[in-house]
FIKOL-240591 format. One record per residue (C-alpha): x, y, z; residue in one letter. Coordinates in pm, whole numbers, plus 50000, padded with zeros to 5 digits. Example, Ala and Ser with C-alpha at 12.3 -4.5 7.8 and 13.67 -1.06 7.14 Angstrom:
BEGIN
512304955050780A513674989450714S
END
This chain:
BEGIN
471944616055665M469154628355441I468464656955678D472164666455668H472224665855290F469134687955272L470894711855508T474024716355289I472174716454953L471494754054960P475184760155038N476184739254734L473934760754520A475634791854656L479044776854579V477964769154221Q476724804654177D480004817954312A482024795654077V479894806353781A480304842953871A484054838353909T484284820653572T482414848953406K484704874353567D487734854953444V486284852653090D485534889853091D489044897553213A490614875452944V488454891752677A489484926152799A493174916652793I492834902152443N491134934052330G493864955752480D496604934252324L494824935851989G494664973752002M498344974452102L499254953051800W497254976051572M498975006451722L502424990851679L501514980651325S500455016251250G503805028551380I505575004151145L503505016950853V504335052650956F508025043250936F507445032150576M507415069150484Q511115069250568A511565039350338G509735056250053F511865087250102T515105067650076L513975046649779V512795076749580E515825097549672T518365070449599G516835061449263M516795097449134T519235126349090R520935141849391S519815176949285K516215167149367N516785149149698A515485176849924A512405180749704N511595143749739I512085145450115A509735175350126M507085156649926K507195126550156N507005148650462L504075166750302L502235133950240D502265123550604I501275158250724C498495162650468V497335126550494G497065127750873S494855158550869L492705153250561T492005116850635Y490985125750991W488865154950867L486925137750586V488705106650458G487795082550736Y484105091950714S484125088150335L485625053450376M483875039550684Y480775060950718G477165050650670D475935040550326T472655033350155S474055021349824N477495005749889G479215031449668W479455063049878F479835066650255F479525095050504W478995099950877S480185135450932G483465153550982L486335142151204M485285106051256Q487355076851387G489475074951698E492475058751860G494575031151708A492025024151433D492095059551293L495875061151324F496355027851145F493985036750862Q495575071050822T498945055450747M497395036250459F496015068350310A499435084950327A500985054750155T498585057449861A499595093749806A503325087549843T503345061949560I502765090349313V505715110549439S508525089549297G507025084948952A507035122248879I510275130749055A512605156948911G510225178848711R506965185048897T505875216749075K505765212449450Y502585233249483S500785212049226T501865179949394Y500635193249729A497125198249594I497075163849432F498215147949759S495295164649938I492805151649683V494285116649693M494075112950071T490775131450111A488755117649819L490265093549566I491615067449807Y488955067450084P485875066049860I487205036049667A488505019649984G485015019050130G483784997249845W485504967950016Q486704976750364W483634994750501Q481874961150525G478744970150329S480404981350007G479354968349668W482614949049623L482214933449967T478794921049865E480304905649550L482804885949761G485854905749646F488984899249856I491724924849918D492994917450266F495504945850307A495284965949987G497034953549672S494344971549473S492754994449732I496045010849831V498765001049584H496954999249253S495035031149327V498355048449395G500125030549109G497595039448840W497525075448965A501335075348935A501145062948576L498645090148479V500715116648654A503965105748484A502225106548145F500685140948197M503755157348350V505925143948070G509435129048072P512495143648234R514845163248009I517145139047827G515105107647896K513835103247539F515825116847243I514855108946884D512785079447000G515645064347199K515575058347573V518465071347778F518875059648138P518985085448415I520535065448698P519855072749061G522595089149262H522765065049558N521755028649531Q522785022049892V520125046850010L517595029549786A518544995649929T518185008050285L514805022350188G513634988550059V514684971450383F512704997550580I509664992150358L510024954550396W510044958650774L507094982550767G505114958350554W504944934050845F502784960151014G500964968850692F499794933150638N500074919350990G498054947751141G495314941450889S494724907551052Q493284926151350L491494952051140A489654926450928W490224892151083G489844897751456G492394897751739A494194866151632D497894864051720A498394831451528I496684845751222G498804877351238A502024857251270S501074836550965N500384868350769V503824881850858V505484849050757L503664847750424I504524884150358T508204877250412N508194846950182L506584866449899A509044895249934A512044872049927A510694853649623A509944886549445G513504898449494G514894865849357L512454866449065G513694900548954A517334891649023L517194860448806I515234878148532T517724906648503T520684882848523W519334863648225V518074894248032W520864919448099Y523694894948152G524264907148507K522024909248814P520644944648837N520294960949180L517524986749110P515354960848939Q515984935549217T514944961449474L511774967649278N511274930049259G511274926949638A508744955249660L506654938849386A506684906549587G505344925749886L502634942449680V501764909149519S500904893249855I499194922950017T495714913549890A496064876349958G498174875150275C495154861750463G494074838350182N497254821750064M499344791750163T503064795950215A503804779149880V501154799949705G502604831949853A506134823549741A504984816249386V502854847749377A505814868649492G508204851849249L505944858948953I505394894449077G509164899949077G509384887748717V506384907848601I507704940548741V510884938848532V508944934248209F506414960648311S509074987048379I510694979948044E507344981147862F506165013848016I509505030547951E510465016847610K507095010147446K504735035347603L507525061347635K506305071647981I509025082948220D508245067348558D511365077348747A511385048348994I508985022948838G506145031149079A503355022848834A504824988348775S505654980549138V502324992349277H499854993348988G500774962648783V501994941249074A498954952549274G496644940249000A498524907148987W498364903249364G494614908249355T494014884249067L496204856349202V493674850249481I491324838449208G493994814649077L495164796249390W493734814649690G492274796349989V489644802250253N490894782350549G491424747250413D489144752550112T490544762149774G488764791849616I491014796449313G490754783248960L493704759549004F492734744949342N489094735749294G487354769449326G486394774148963G486174807648784F483894825349031S486494841149260Q488754849748967L485894868148798G485124887249116T488764896749162Q488944908748800A485924931248856I487654946749157G490924951748971V489104968948684L487004990448917A489995003849107Y491985009748788A489175029148619V488415049448933W492025059448991S492865066448627I489755087248556V489815107348880L493555113248859S493305124848499Y490495149348578I492315164448876I495655166748696L494005181148386K492465208948594V495795215348766L497625215748434K495185241148291S495425263948594T498675260948789M500695239648549G502245206148634L505945209748574R508715234448638V510525253148362T513395237648169E515865260148348E514465250848690E514595213848606E518185216648489T519275234648806V517335209649017G514185211949222L516085215449547D517255250149451L514435261049222S511555249549444E513045251749794H516135273749773G518385247549930E520225215649843I520335181950017A524125178249987Y525985210950053P529175213049850G527865190549574K526135203649263R524545180049013D523535200048707R522975170348475G
END
């Protein structure tokens, strides 16, 4: 018996080796499949974010005059064309390149590849597009084109690296901005506010200190645009789970759920606020409330409970109504679609709220759930940094453009409409809006 056992012992060892090798092969195969599925999710998410350009086009067009619809469509088309090329050429390297100080990054021209580069490019285009709607109806197309190039090539990527590169100075501080409430939306929102201020108001917006509404020509288009943006945001936030949190299907699904809750709450927050304030529920403000809810959860979609996300979105929807009124009636700045409020102000709120009731797994990191002031202070530093960077850089670039090319069209061209004066065509043949 012993002799027999000694005879088969080497064979058992061979079987164990074979089983171990097979197990390793299976593990490697599973890891490869997970990696491929993760890249597929990032690619699909990038496609959803790409589709957000259609949403922005419809929102901006519907909320402004029909005589400028083709101009807005041209600006949004420009943003995706310019953003795709400039971000590939220099933007990605400025955002994810090597660094020795955590402030500036570079690894050479034409960096990045595949789904990652595509996904990140869509974020850059979004940051530029935010500015478009705020200055609709009176801005030179050539001037806007140059500003779009600078935004996607320099302003957005350099600041984005502070957190998302992984070795940036805000990363080292512990700053959290999961999908870009500040990095994308506030940077674009504050640039929009500066641009609206420097370009000046549309003709007829402010007369003798009084504010006169200039209603959009098609609220149904604007509503459809918001639904498209809402859909695209599932890729915007959900895709970021892979980009920053690893290939985690459960994590991505939770991010999408939390994003939806915040958007719904934001829309209701604005609806209720306008119903109480104006006496009737207001559609444009409610649409902006849903977008504000989305912006409000973009930074914390990976660090927020479902309840926390709903409350954050609800408050964001309320804040955006007051912010739009304040910027228009107190600051006398004509932001044609409320972009600075939706993206800048709500983006700041969405970044700060992580320091109020954010979580890290099951651990509270916010002031109101046991985390103390530390995370709130860090979030405030990030909010301030992105605001100062965007405001200062945008002002410098726009000041140079104003002194050289000029920012706005002539009074006659504005009255006729930018479709005809800037492009020689109109969006709706047979209809002339000369208001």
